[in-house]
N, C-alpha and C positions, 0 to 999 in steps of 0.2 A: 482500395484496401490501405489502411494505415499501418505502417511498419514502425514498431517501437523497439529500440535497443536500449536496455538499461545496463549501466555499468555499476555493479554493486561493490566491486572491490576498490573502494575509495579510501578505505581505512588508513592506509599508510601514506597517502598522498597529502602533501601540504598545500596543494593548489586548489583546494575546495573554495569555490567562490560563489557569488550570488547566481551566476549563470548556470552553474552545475545544479544548484538547488532548485532554481526556477524550472529548468528543463525536466528534472526528475519529478518535481511536483506536478507539472502539466501532464507528463506521461502517466503517472500513477492516477491522476484524476480521470484521464481518458480511459484507463483500464477499468476503473471503478464503474464508469458509465457503461462500458462494454459488458460488464458482468450482468447487467440487466437486459442484455440482448443487443444485437447489432443495431436495432432501430434506435435504441437510446443513445448510442455513440455516433450514430449516423453512418456507420460503415463497418466492415469487418476489420479485425485487428490481427496483425502478425507480430508476435512478441519474441524477442531474443534477449537472453540474459547472459551477462558475463560476471563471473564471481565464483567463489568457492561453493562447495556443496552446502555448507552450513549457511552461507549468505543467501543462497537461493531458497533454501528451505525456510529460513526466517522471513524472507520477503513474502513468500506465498502464505505462510502462517499469519503474518500481519494483514495481508490483503484479504484473506478469508475471514479473519476476525473482524475486520472493518465492515465487510459485507454482512456478517451475522449481526453486528451491532446495528447497522442501518436497518436491516430487516426487522429486528426486534423493536427498534424505536418506532417504525411505521406501524407495526402490529400491536404493540403494548403501550406505547407512549414513553415519555422520558423517564417517568418514575416507576414504571413497571418492574417487578422483581427480575424478570428475565432480561430486561434491558440493562439493569444495573449489573447483573451477573456477566452479561456479554461485554459490558464496558470494562470490567476488571480483567476479563480474559484478553480483551483488546490491548489494554495497558501493558499486560505482561508480554504479549507478542511484540508490541512496539519497542519495549525495552530490549528484548532479545535482538530484534532487527537492528536497532541503533547500535548496540554493542558489537554485533557481528560486522556491520558495514561502516560504521563511523558516519553514516548519513542520518539526518533528522527525518522522521516520518512526517509527511507533508500535511497531515490533518490534525487539528486540535480538537479535544473533546472536553 
């Protein structure tokens, strides 16, 4: 079992460095894999989050939007109308996440 602890309340800290972003990116990447089943990630995942309620909500909204975008891309292709719509929804969710936490979302689109 892989245990992931994400610290979302980084907004007021001035010590954000490359290690913080690297760890965060790796953990979110692993979570995305686990959304497609334990087999995709290679094991079960236990997640704990630290942050305000708004930070946690924005994290899950961005993660869910990321999965919807990936699913739509697989099903409809990059230029499909549903894919484009889900991309806009993802961009909105990412903006909210970044505003709430002060962290960059680890995936580019």
